[in-house]
Structure formats: structure tokens, C-alpha cells
VEXMAR-767673 format. One record per residue (C-alpha): x, y, z; residue in one letter. Coordinates in steps of 0.5 Angstrom, whole numbers. Example, Ala and Ser with C-alpha at 12.3 -4.5 7.8 and 13.67 -1.06 7.14 Angstrom:
residues 2
<node u="25" v="-9" w="16" res="A"/>
<node u="27" v="-2" w="14" res="S"/>
//
This chain:
residues 71
<node u="-7" v="25" w="36" res="M"/>
<node u="-10" v="32" w="37" res="N"/>
<node u="-13" v="30" w="44" res="T"/>
<node u="-6" v="27" w="47" res="W"/>
<node u="-1" v="31" w="44" res="Q"/>
<node u="-1" v="37" w="48" res="P"/>
<node u="0" v="33" w="54" res="K"/>
<node u="6" v="30" w="52" res="I"/>
<node u="13" v="33" w="51" res="S"/>
<node u="16" v="35" w="44" res="A"/>
<node u="21" v="30" w="45" res="T"/>
<node u="16" v="24" w="46" res="E"/>
<node u="11" v="27" w="40" res="A"/>
<node u="17" v="27" w="35" res="G"/>
<node u="19" v="20" w="37" res="L"/>
<node u="12" v="18" w="36" res="I"/>
<node u="12" v="22" w="29" res="Y"/>
<node u="19" v="18" w="27" res="C"/>
<node u="16" v="11" w="28" res="I"/>
<node u="11" v="13" w="22" res="E"/>
<node u="16" v="10" w="17" res="P"/>
<node u="16" v="4" w="20" res="V"/>
<node u="9" v="3" w="20" res="F"/>
<node u="9" v="5" w="13" res="G"/>
<node u="14" v="0" w="11" res="S"/>
<node u="10" v="-5" w="15" res="I"/>
<node u="4" v="-4" w="11" res="M"/>
<node u="8" v="-4" w="4" res="A"/>
<node u="10" v="-11" w="5" res="L"/>
<node u="3" v="-14" w="4" res="F"/>
<node u="-2" v="-8" w="2" res="L"/>
<node u="0" v="-7" w="-5" res="P"/>
<node u="-2" v="-14" w="-7" res="A"/>
<node u="-9" v="-14" w="-4" res="W"/>
<node u="-10" v="-7" w="-7" res="F"/>
<node u="-8" v="-9" w="-14" res="S"/>
<node u="-13" v="-15" w="-14" res="V"/>
<node u="-18" v="-10" w="-13" res="W"/>
<node u="-16" v="-5" w="-18" res="A"/>
<node u="-15" v="-10" w="-23" res="V"/>
<node u="-7" v="-9" w="-24" res="I"/>
<node u="-1" v="-12" w="-22" res="T"/>
<node u="3" v="-9" w="-17" res="Y"/>
<node u="8" v="-13" w="-12" res="P"/>
<node u="9" v="-12" w="-5" res="N"/>
<node u="15" v="-9" w="-3" res="E"/>
<node u="21" v="-14" w="0" res="L"/>
<node u="24" v="-14" w="7" res="A"/>
<node u="31" v="-13" w="5" res="T"/>
<node u="36" v="-12" w="10" res="W"/>
<node u="36" v="-4" w="10" res="T"/>
<node u="29" v="-4" w="11" res="L"/>
<node u="29" v="-9" w="17" res="V"/>
<node u="36" v="-5" w="20" res="V"/>
<node u="33" v="2" w="19" res="G"/>
<node u="26" v="0" w="22" res="G"/>
<node u="30" v="-3" w="28" res="G"/>
<node u="34" v="3" w="29" res="L"/>
<node u="28" v="7" w="29" res="I"/>
<node u="24" v="3" w="34" res="T"/>
<node u="31" v="2" w="38" res="L"/>
<node u="32" v="9" w="39" res="A"/>
<node u="24" v="10" w="41" res="N"/>
<node u="25" v="5" w="46" res="L"/>
<node u="31" v="8" w="49" res="L"/>
<node u="29" v="15" w="50" res="V"/>
<node u="23" v="12" w="53" res="Q"/>
<node u="26" v="8" w="58" res="L"/>
<node u="31" v="13" w="60" res="R"/>
<node u="26" v="17" w="62" res="K"/>
<node u="23" v="13" w="67" res="N"/>
//
């Protein structure tokens, strides 16, 4: 990010940072159970609820629309 961020606009950089919660949510769907095995604790994965899917979809759609409108 330090290398390429100065070469893009502030809007594009902001949109890239906005997709971080989407990746975090995707990882929360399967990583907790894997880590809990290593830590010998019981910690379930998050559930893919409709609000999670709709919210992630809206963030992704916004990123795509802004990028496509630019071209």
C-alpha cells in the first residue's frame, strides 16, 4: 500500500480502505474455528446473515460502480 497509494486518487484509496470490512467479515466466517482448535478453546465462526451479505454486497457494488464510472 505504501508503494502504490501515492499513485492513485484519494477517492480510489478511500474505496480500497472501505473494502477492508468485507475481507474481515469473510475471514470471520471460517478463521475463528481454525484458531480455536490451535488455542484449545471453543470459539464458533460468525454466521452469514442477510445483513452481513447485503452490507458486504453494497460495499462491493459501490466500489465497482465508482471504478466503472471512471472509465
